[in-house]
C-alpha positions in Angstrom: 53.0 -90.3 85.8 54.9 -88.6 83.0 57.0 -85.6 84.1 56.5 -82.0 82.9 59.4 -80.4 81.2 59.5 -77.2 83.2 62.7 -76.1 81.0 61.4 -74.9 78.5 62.3 -72.0 76.5 60.6 -68.8 75.7 59.5 -68.3 72.2 61.0 -65.2 70.6 57.9 -63.7 68.7 58.8 -61.8 65.7 57.8 -58.0 66.4 56.4 -56.0 63.0 58.3 -52.6 62.9 55.5 -50.1 62.1 54.9 -48.2 59.1 57.2 -45.8 58.2 59.2 -47.0 61.4 63.3 -46.4 60.1 65.3 -49.5 59.6 68.5 -50.0 61.4 71.1 -47.7 60.0 68.7 -46.2 57.5 66.3 -43.4 57.3 62.2 -44.1 56.9 60.6 -43.8 53.3 57.7 -42.2 52.7 54.7 -44.5 51.3 53.2 -43.2 48.4 48.9 -43.8 49.0 47.6 -45.0 45.9 44.1 -45.2 45.2 42.3 -48.8 46.0 42.6 -50.7 42.3 46.0 -48.9 41.5 47.0 -50.3 44.6 45.7 -53.8 43.9 47.1 -53.5 39.9 50.6 -52.1 41.9 51.1 -55.6 44.2 49.8 -57.9 41.1 52.4 -56.2 39.0 55.3 -56.7 41.7 54.1 -60.7 42.3 54.4 -61.0 38.7 58.0 -60.2 37.5 58.2 -61.3 34.3 54.8 -59.3 33.4 56.3 -56.3 35.4 59.7 -56.0 33.1 57.7 -56.1 30.3 55.2 -53.4 31.6 57.9 -51.3 32.7 59.7 -51.7 29.5 57.1 -50.7 26.7 57.0 -48.2 29.1 60.6 -46.3 29.0 61.0 -47.3 25.3 57.8 -45.0 24.7 59.9 -42.5 26.5 63.1 -42.6 24.2 61.6 -43.3 21.3 59.8 -39.7 21.6 63.2 -38.6 22.9 64.7 -39.9 19.5 61.9 -37.9 17.8 62.5 -34.9 19.1 66.2 -34.9 18.8 66.1 -36.7 15.4 63.2 -33.4 14.2 65.5 -30.7 15.8 68.7 -32.1 13.9 67.6 -33.3 10.9 65.4 -29.8 10.4 68.4 -28.3 11.3 70.8 -29.5 8.0 68.1 -29.1 5.9 68.0 -25.2 6.6 71.6 -24.9 6.3 71.8 -26.8 3.5 74.9 -26.8 1.5 77.3 -29.9 2.5 74.9 -30.5 5.3 72.4 -32.2 2.6 74.7 -33.5 0.3 73.6 -38.0 -0.4 75.2 -40.0 2.1 75.6 -43.5 0.9 77.7 -45.8 2.9 77.1 -49.6 4.0 73.3 -50.0 4.5 72.9 -46.2 5.0 71.5 -44.1 2.4 70.3 -40.5 2.5 69.5 -38.8 -0.1 69.0 -34.8 -0.4 64.5 -35.1 0.3 66.4 -37.2 3.6 68.9 -34.1 4.9 71.7 -36.7 2.8 74.7 -36.4 5.4 72.1 -34.0 7.9 69.8 -36.8 7.8 72.3 -39.6 8.5 74.1 -37.7 11.4 70.5 -36.9 13.0 69.6 -41.0 12.7 72.5 -41.5 14.7 73.3 -39.4 17.5 69.7 -39.1 18.5 70.1 -43.1 18.2 72.8 -42.8 20.4 71.1 -40.4 23.3 68.1 -43.0 23.1 70.1 -46.1 23.6 71.8 -44.2 26.7 68.4 -43.2 27.9 67.0 -47.0 27.2 70.1 -48.5 29.5 70.0 -45.9 32.2 66.3 -46.3 33.1 65.8 -49.8 32.3 69.4 -51.0 34.1 68.0 -49.4 37.4 64.1 -49.4 37.2 63.0 -52.6 34.5 65.2 -55.3 35.9 67.0 -53.7 38.5 70.5 -55.4 37.3 73.7 -55.4 40.0 75.8 -56.5 37.5 79.2 -54.6 36.1 77.9 -52.0 34.8 80.6 -51.1 32.4 80.4 -54.8 31.2 76.9 -54.5 30.8 77.6 -51.5 28.8 79.8 -52.7 26.5 77.4 -55.9 25.9 74.6 -53.0 25.6 76.5 -50.8 22.9 77.1 -54.6 21.2 73.5 -55.3 21.0 71.6 -52.4 20.0 74.5 -52.2 17.0 73.4 -55.4 15.9 69.8 -54.0 16.4 70.0 -50.9 14.0 71.7 -53.1 11.0 68.7 -55.4 11.5 66.5 -53.2 11.6 68.0 -50.8 8.7 68.2 -54.1 6.5 65.0 -55.7 7.0 63.1 -52.2 7.0 64.6 -51.9 3.6 64.2 -54.7 2.1 60.4 -54.8 3.0 60.2 -51.3 1.7 61.6 -52.0 -1.6 59.9 -55.1 -1.8 56.2 -53.5 -1.0 57.5 -50.0 -3.1 58.2 -52.8 -6.2 54.2 -53.6 -7.2 53.7 -49.6 -7.2 55.9 -48.4 -10.0 53.9 -45.0 -9.9 55.5 -44.4 -6.0 51.8 -43.8 -5.0 50.0 -44.8 -1.7 51.4 -48.2 -1.8 55.1 -47.2 -1.8 54.1 -45.1 1.2 52.5 -47.8 2.9 55.5 -50.1 2.5 57.9 -47.4 4.1 55.8 -47.6 7.2 55.3 -50.9 7.0 59.0 -51.7 7.0 59.8 -49.3 9.8 57.3 -51.2 12.1 58.6 -54.3 11.3 62.1 -53.6 11.8 61.1 -51.6 15.1 59.5 -54.8 16.2 62.2 -57.0 15.6 64.1 -54.2 17.4 61.5 -54.1 20.6 61.8 -58.0 20.9 66.0 -58.7 20.6 66.4 -55.7 22.8 64.3 -57.2 25.7 65.2 -60.4 25.5 69.2 -59.5 25.1 68.7 -57.2 28.1 66.6 -59.8 30.3 68.6 -62.8 29.8 71.8 -61.4 28.4 73.0 -57.5 29.2 71.1 -56.8 32.2 71.2 -60.4 33.6 72.5 -60.4 37.3 75.0 -63.4 36.9 76.3 -65.4 39.8 73.4 -65.0 41.9 72.7 -68.2 43.5 68.8 -69.1 44.4 67.8 -69.5 48.2 68.0 -72.9 49.3 64.6 -74.5 48.7 62.9 -74.9 52.4 62.6 -78.9 53.4 59.3 -80.6 52.1 56.3 -80.6 54.5 55.4 -84.0 54.3 59.0 -84.8 55.4 59.3 -82.5 57.9 56.2 -83.7 59.2 56.8 -88.0 58.9 60.3 -87.9 60.9 58.9 -86.8 64.2 55.4 -89.3 63.5 57.9 -92.3 62.8 59.5 -91.0 66.1 56.0 -91.1 68.0 55.0 -94.6 66.7 58.7 -96.2 67.4 57.5 -94.6 71.3 54.2 -95.9 71.0 55.4 -99.7 69.5 57.7 -99.7 72.9 
């Protein structure tokens, strides 16, 4: 007869903490109740990290675009109202602002509004979109370099497309106006793609963070005890 092993250690079961209970050494976090449809969408986004990051990035980009547009408009219109040296033509490298574009004031509005918008973009996307934990100083320097590259590419590409379309309309009519919008859209789209890819894979990537070791394959875990059982039967 087989002996019954009475020295079986009791199995400890994990008891789930009640909802809203504080973690050890921490405070309880209040959960916001969402409608079922929104909760389902939220859970789906959390389960698909790449899509979640894209959605967040688009949302924050729209917010920062609004900040940039409002800031640019305030500075630009203020310089136009001031007149004088504030609206003198400005020509440097890829940047050309005539009196219609508020000259020096137009460039100042472009520069200041871009800096403010990019700071907002960096802070929001670092904390919420990519949840980065890398060194903030190094990340900030890399992001500043990325922004300079984006601004130069945006300005160059937008100018090339705008001028190419405007060349087909000598009278500077509707086609030239459409060309300006097409150039801005192409530059903005390129900026968005470069910004997202650069932030995800370079600027806000958690370098050195190792993935958890993969669990043993189920087949291996099952085959080993089966082999032992077969050898016991043969004996």
